[in-house]
N, C-alpha and C positions, 0 to 999 in steps of 0.2 A: 498442710504440719502434718505430721502421722500423730495419730490418736494412742498414748500409751495407757494401760491396765497395770501397773505395777502392784505386788506385793513387797512386804517391807522386807526384803532376803538379801544376803550379800553376793552382789553380784563383781564376776571380775572386771577389773580396771577397762579393760579395753572393750569387753560385749558393752559396758555401761555406756562408755562413749560411742558407741556404733546405734547405740539404741537413742539416744540424744541428738545426734547430728545424722542427717543424710550425706555428708560429704564423701565423694569414694576416694580412696589413696591417691594423693597426686600424683600426675602422671611423672614419671623420672626422668623421661626423653627428653630431648631439645624442641620437640614440635609440641603444639597445641591441637589437637584434635577441636574446632568448632563448628558445630553446623555441616557438618561434612567435609571441610576446608581444613587445610594442614597449615599451620602458621609456626614461623621458627622464634622460639624465646630468643630474649638478648638483654640488655640490661635494664630494659625499660619493662619487664613484663614483670607484672604485678596483681594480675588475675588470678581470683581463687577459685579452690574446688568449689565453695559454696554458691559464688556468684555464677558460675557456670550449669550448678544444677538449676536455676532460679530462670534460665533463658527461653526454657520452654514454653514457662506457665503462660505467659501474655495473657496475664489477667482481663485485658481491658477487650479481648473479645471472646469471652468467655457468658455466654447466654445467660441474664439473671445475676450476674456477679453486680455487687452495686459499682464498681469501676468501669464496667460495661454500660451501663446503666446511665451512669452521671456523661458518658462519652456521646452514649446516643440520643441523651437529653440534648448537647450543644450540635449534636448535627442538626437534629430536628429542628433545631431553630435557625441555623444557615438553610436548611433546606425552603423553611419556611418563608424566612426573610429576602433572598437573594433569588429570583427566579427571571428566566428569560420571558420574549416575550410569547411564546407558547404555553408559559406556566411551568417548565419544569425548572428544576435547580440548577443555581450555574456554580456549584460547589462541588468539585469534587474530593474522594475522602480516600486515603490510603494507612491502614490499620497493621497492614505486614509486612511491613520493609525490613529488613536484615538490620539489628541492631548494630552490626559490624560495620563500622565507619572506618575511613581514611583521616587521618592527622588534616589532611588538607579539605573533605566535606566538616571535618567538625569544627577548624578553628579558620582555617587559611581564606575560604570561600565566604567567611563570615566576616573577614574582617579583624579578628581577633588578631592584638597583636603578640609577637613572639613571645615578649618579656611577659606577657599578663598572666596573674596567676592561678587562673582557669585551667590553663596547660598541665600542671604542676602534676608530678606524680601522684603524691599526695593527696590531691583532688580527683583524677581520672583513674579507671581501671583499663590502663593499656595490656594490649596482645603481643604488642613488641613499638619500636619507634614507630613503625608507620602506619598501624590500626590499633583500634582502641573500640571499648563500645561507648555508644554515642551518650555523650552527655545531655545532649536535648535532641527533639524531635527537629529542631530547629536545620541540623545538618542535613536534610534532606533536602533545602528548600533551591538551593542553588541547581543541583539535579532536574528537578521537576519543574523549572521554571525554563532551565534550558530545552526540556523536553516536548516544550510548547505551552503547559497550563499556563493561566492567569487566575483564577481559583479555584482552591485547594486548601483540606485540611491534612492534616499526619499527625495520627495518635500510634503511638508505641512505648513499650518500656524504654528508660533512659536510666544511667547507671552512675553514681558518683561515691566517691570515697566522702563519709561525715561524718559526725556526731552521734552518739546512740541516746537516742530517748523517745518518747511515745510521740511525738511527728518526724522524725527520721527515720529512714530504712534505705542500703544501700540501691534498692533498686525502686522507682516509682514510675508514674506515667504520667506524660502530659499529651496534650492537644496545640499543635501549632498551625498557625493559619496567614494565608496570604491571598492578597486581593489586590489586580494589578488593571490601570485604566487605560486608556488611549485618550487623546486629546478629546476624539466625540463622544466617548463616556462620561469623562470628566465634567465638559461644558458641551452639554448636549444643544443648550439654548444660546449660548453666544460663541460665534466660530474666530471672535476677535483675540479670545483669549487664548492663550500660548501655554506650556507646559514647561519649556525651560528658557531660560535667557542667560546671555553670556554676563560675564564680569564677574567681580569678589562681593558683592551685596549679600550681608546677612541679616535683610531686615526682618523681625520677628520672630528669630531664632530657627529659619528655615535655612535648608541646606543651599552652596553657592549656583547650584544649575537650575532649580526649581526658580518659577514666578512665584511671588508671592499667593497670588490666587489659586495656583495649585497646591501651595503648600494650606493653603486655608479650608479648599473644599477638601481636600481627601482628610484632615482633622476633623473635619465635620462628619464626614465617612464615618472615618472609625472610632469617632467617641459616640455616634448616634448608633451605631453597630454595637460596641459591645454593651454600651448604658444599656440598650436592650437585652443582650445576653444576660447582664445581671440579674434584670428583672424576672424573665424568663426561670432563673433557677433559684432564685431568694424572695420573688414575689413582688408585685407590680408598687408596694409601697417600701421596697428597699431604699435605703439612702446608700449614696455612692459621690466620691469623689475623687477628683484626679490631682494623684500628684507628679511633678517635672523628676525626672531621672534622666540617668545616661545607661547607652546599652552601645559597643561597637557597632554596631548593625543597622542601629536605625538614629534618625535626627529629623527633627526631634523627638524624644522619648516622652512615656508615662508609663505609670503604674494605676491601675483604678483601684481603687478601695471601696469594701463594701462594709458598710457597718449590722452589725450580726451578732444579736442577743446583747445589744449594748457594747460589745467590741469592735474596733474597725480591722477585716481583714484585709491581707492584701490579696486581691484575686488573681490580677494577671499582670504582664509587662508588654509593652506596645509602641507602637511607634512608625514612624513613615521613614520605610526600606532608605536606604544608602542607593543612591545610584550608581555608585560603582559595582555592587552588587550587583543589578540587573545586566549593568554592562559587560562586565564578565561573565552572563551567564548567555549573552547574546542577545540582550533585549535594549532597543535602543530608540523607541517610540512610546515607553510607555512609564510612568509612576503607581505607585501602590503603596499599601500599609501591609503590617504584618503586626501577629501580636501571639503569644506562650501562655497557658494555662497548666495548671498541675489539678489533674483529676482527684487524688488522694486528699489534699484539700480540702477539694469543693465536697467529695463525699465525707468526710470525717464531720463538717459542718451540716449539711443539708442531712444524715441519718443519726448523727450524735453518736460516731463510732470514735470511741475513746482512743485506742491503741492502733497505731500504723500496722501491726504484725497481725491485726485480727483480717487485714485484707487477701493474708496468705494463709489462713488457715483453712482445713479441708472438713472441718466438723460441719456437720448436717444441723447442728443447734443454731449455728452464725450463718449458711447460706440457706438454709431455709426461710430461715426469715422474707429473704427477698424471691425466691423461688416464682411467687405469682404477681410479681411487682411490673410495674410499666414505668419507662422512664419519667414520669411526671407522676409517679406513686410518691405519698407521704409517709415514708415508715419513719419510725425512730427505733433507733437497734437497742434490744432488750439485751443485756448481759447474761450471758451464758450461766457461769458462776462467776464468783470472786476468790482466788486463791490466792495465801499469802506468800509474802516476797522472801526471800534470804537475799541478805546485803551481806559481801564481803569487800574489805579494802587491800588492796595491792601497794605496795612501796617500792620502790627502786630509784637507784641513783642512774642516769644517765649516760650514754656513751661517752667518752672522753673526745671525740672526734667531732660530736657536734651534731652529726648527721642523723637526727631524729627528729619524728614529728609524730604527733597526738595521733593522727590518721591511722598513722600504720599500728598505733596499738590498737585501736578501735579495730581496726579490719581484722586483724592476727584474733581479738576477743570474739568477733561473728562468727570467723573461723570454726573456733574450736567449741563457741559454747553456741552458736547458730540461734533458732528463735527463741532459747530460753532465758536471753539477754534482753531485758527491758531497759536497761539506761547504764551509762559510763559516765562519773564525771571526775573531773579534777579537782579534786577537795583540797591539793596542798601544792605550793609551787616552792620548794625549799632551798636555798643557796648556803653552802658552807661556808662560812666567815671565814674559816683558813684557809683551807683546800681550793673554795670555789667552784667545787662539785655541785651540781644540780642533781634535787631528787623531786619527783613527782609521786604523790600518793591518788589513785583514782578508787572510789567508791564505785562497785560494779553491784548493780541490782538483779537478780535473779528470779524470775517468774516465769513460770509454763503456762501457757494458756487453756489447757486442758486436765491438768490436775495438780494436787500439790507435789512438791517439791521438797524433800527432806535437805538438811543440813550434808549428812552425810553425803547424798549425791551429790551437791553443789559442789563440794571440798572437793571432789574427786576433777571438777572440770577446773575450777579454783587454781587447783595442784597443775593441772593441763597448762592453764594459760601461762602461769608463772614460769614453769620449764622451758616451754617453745620463749616467750618473751624472751628470757636468759638467752637462747641459743641464735634466736632469729634477727633480735634487735638491739643484742649485745649491752643490754642493761644487766645491773646487778642487783639482784633484791636482798631489799634491807630487813 
C-alpha cells in the first residue's frame, strides 16, 4: 500500500484516482501478459488489473511478515511431528508454485462436478476458458502426487471473487497438505489387515473401496495430527471439536473448530482422500488424508489484527511490529491509528436481461477504489410492484488505512464507480 501525505488542495480527477489506486491502464489488446506468458482473452476473461498487480506480492514468502510467520509455525509443527527413522522431516514444502492453473487442475483433478457453483465466473478469476488463478492450493495436489510425493505441504496465494468486509479480500493465502500411507505404513504391526476391499459396503461412512480398518486408522491419524496442530497454534488448553461436512475430494470429511476468546472458529477442512484422485494420479497401493487451512484467518486471531487489508500494508508502523518476531512469538497488534470512515450509498436498477451478479459489482468497486474500500453491503433489494424491475442499494464504506479521507476525495471515486457500473454492468443509477 502506498503511503500518501496529501494537503487539502483541489486535484484533477484523473490525477487523484491515479494516487488512490496503483492499477495500470487496462491492456486493450486481445492478449494478457502474466508472469512472462501470453494468454488469449475470451468470453470468460474477468481478471482485473488490480488483481494482476497483486500477483507478485507473495506475502507468505516475505520474511517477518505475519502470514509468513504463521506459515512457518505450521511447517515447523509438521517437521517436528513427522520424521523418518533418521530423524529427518518427511514432509516437503512447496510455497512458490505459480498461481496460474488450468481448469483441469483447479476442478477436474479434484472431482468437482461440472455444475458446481465454485466453477462460476462470479466466483473465480478466469484468464480464459482454459486457465484461471487458483481458487485453492489444492489445485496442485494431483500433480505433486503424480510426481511421486506422498507427504507434502503447499502454501500459496489464492484468488476468489467475494464480498467486501474486514475479513474478505480477493487474494488470501492457504496451506494444503497430503499424507499418503502404504499398507505397511498404516498397519505396521498387523499385516493381515488390508487397505482395500471389494463390494459396495459403506459401513461407518467410509468409501466403498476402503476397508473399515483402513478408514478408522486414517481418521485417527488425521484427527490426532490436526488436533495437535490446533494446540500448537492456540495453546495446549485450546478447546476444539469436529464437525462432519462434505467436500467433493474427501470422504468422510470434517471441519475442525477451535474455541478462541469465547467464540468457535472454523480452523480448517479435511478428510480422507477420494481414492479416485489417487488412482487418476497413478497411485494404486496407497491411501491418505488431506487438509486445507487459511493463513489470514489464523493470523487475524493469533495477532488480533482487525482488518484483512492490513496484511497488504507496506507501512512500517504495521510491519515493524513483526520485524523481530519468531513463528512462536506472542504478538498483539497495536493499531497504528484510527481514521474516520466515509459512507456513501449507490442505488441502481438491475439490467432487464437478468445477467447480474453482486460479485461483479464488488469486483468493479475494488478495481476502482482499491484498498480504500473497507466494506460494501447490500442494504436494500426492491422489486417495483408494477414494472417488476429490481433495484439494489449498496452502502460503500471508504476508509484509508494510513490517512484521513475527505468527503470530496471519496466523492470522486464514488462517481467513478457509478459511471463504470452504468457502462460495464448495464445498470441504471437511481
